[in-house]
C-alpha positions as CSV (number, residue, x, y, z in Angstrom):
1,M,72.1,143.5,51.5
2,L,73.9,146.3,53.1
3,A,76.9,147.9,51.6
4,A,79.4,148.7,54.3
5,C,80.4,152.2,54.7
6,G,80.8,153.3,58.3
7,G,82.7,155.6,60.5
8,E,82.5,158.9,62.0
9,D,83.3,162.4,60.7
10,S,87.1,161.9,61.5
11,D,87.0,159.3,58.7
12,A,86.1,161.9,56.1
13,G,88.2,161.2,53.1
14,S,88.1,157.4,53.7
15,G,86.3,156.8,50.5
16,N,82.8,157.2,51.7
17,P,81.4,159.9,49.4
18,Y,78.6,160.9,52.0
19,L,80.9,161.7,54.8
20,T,81.6,165.5,55.1
21,K,83.1,168.2,57.3
22,K,80.6,170.7,55.9
23,A,78.6,172.7,58.5
24,P,75.3,170.8,58.9
25,K,72.1,172.5,57.7
26,A,70.1,170.4,60.1
27,T,70.5,168.1,63.1
28,V,68.5,165.0,63.6
29,E,68.4,163.7,67.1
30,V,67.8,160.0,67.2
31,E,66.9,158.0,70.3
32,M,67.8,154.3,70.2
33,I,66.3,151.8,72.6
34,E,65.2,148.1,72.3
35,F,64.1,147.8,69.5
36,A,63.1,151.2,68.2
37,M,64.6,154.2,66.4
38,K,63.0,157.4,67.3
39,P,64.1,160.5,65.2
40,D,62.9,163.9,66.5
41,V,61.7,164.7,62.9
42,P,60.4,162.5,60.1
43,S,62.4,164.4,57.3
44,V,64.9,167.1,56.6
45,A,66.1,169.0,53.6
46,A,68.9,167.5,51.4
47,G,72.5,168.6,52.1
48,P,74.8,168.2,55.0
49,I,73.0,166.7,58.0
50,R,74.2,165.9,61.5
51,F,72.8,162.7,62.9
52,R,73.2,162.5,66.7
53,A,72.4,159.1,68.1
54,T,71.6,158.7,71.8
55,N,71.4,155.2,73.3
56,A,68.6,155.3,75.8
57,S,69.1,151.6,76.8
58,T,70.4,150.7,80.2
59,S,71.9,147.4,79.1
60,M,72.4,147.0,75.2
61,V,74.8,148.6,72.8
62,H,73.2,150.1,69.7
63,E,74.3,151.8,66.6
64,L,72.7,154.1,64.0
65,A,73.1,153.3,60.3
66,V,71.6,155.7,57.8
67,L,70.6,153.5,54.9
68,R,69.5,154.9,51.5
69,V,66.8,152.8,49.9
70,R,67.7,152.0,46.3
71,D,65.0,151.6,43.5
72,D,65.2,147.8,43.9
73,G,64.5,147.9,47.6
74,S,68.0,147.2,48.7
75,F,70.1,149.5,50.9
76,D,73.2,151.6,50.6
77,N,74.8,152.4,53.9
78,T,75.7,156.0,53.7
79,G,77.4,156.0,57.2
80,E,76.9,155.0,60.7
81,V,77.6,155.8,64.4
82,E,78.8,152.5,65.7
83,D,78.8,150.7,69.0
84,V,77.1,153.4,71.2
85,D,77.2,152.2,74.8
86,P,74.2,152.5,77.1
87,G,73.6,156.0,78.1
88,K,76.1,157.4,75.6
89,S,75.8,159.4,72.4
90,G,77.7,159.7,69.1
91,E,77.3,161.6,65.9
92,I,78.1,161.7,62.2
93,T,77.7,164.3,59.5
94,L,76.5,163.2,56.0
95,D,76.0,165.1,52.9
96,L,72.8,163.4,51.6
97,P,70.7,163.8,48.4
98,A,66.9,163.7,48.5
99,G,65.4,160.2,48.7
100,R,63.9,157.5,50.9
101,Y,66.1,156.4,53.7
102,V,65.9,154.0,56.8
103,L,67.4,154.8,60.1
104,A,68.4,151.4,61.6
105,C,70.6,149.5,64.1
106,V,72.4,146.9,62.2
107,L,74.0,145.0,65.0
108,V,73.9,141.2,64.5
109,P,74.5,138.4,67.0
110,G,78.2,138.3,68.1
111,E,78.8,142.0,67.3
112,A,79.3,144.2,70.3
113,G,78.1,141.5,72.5
114,S,74.7,141.3,70.9
115,T,72.6,138.2,71.0
116,Y,70.0,139.6,68.7
117,D,69.7,140.8,65.1
118,H,68.6,144.4,65.9
119,F,67.3,145.1,62.4
120,K,65.2,141.9,62.3
121,E,63.8,142.7,65.7
122,G,62.4,145.9,64.2
123,M,64.9,148.4,65.2
124,K,64.4,150.7,62.1
125,T,62.2,153.5,60.9
126,D,61.6,155.1,57.6
127,F,63.1,158.7,57.0
128,E,62.9,161.1,54.1
129,I,65.4,163.5,52.9
130,R,63.5,166.0,50.6
């Protein structure tokens, strides 16, 4: 189950404790395409991190959710870049503690014109904050 906490940096103060306006210590470039998430690095140090999501698709909307893996295997959605159109990019800066994460597209059928559950199609990858 995913806990919904989304938005972009302009939403800082919206109740999401991970959103921040602090200067990022690292930037993670994530390419999104059917049905894969391709970060440019497998891990970064804890702290303020900018995630820049680029949709390399020519026809599908995608999004980047940064999911923290809980001890029981469920996820906490720390924030996301929503509804990135084909050929476009978006970003979010999150202040994250060390732990196991998953970078994923969590679009489901009916959302942003999707006919697929992108997560179930395998559009996710493990990521570590150390």
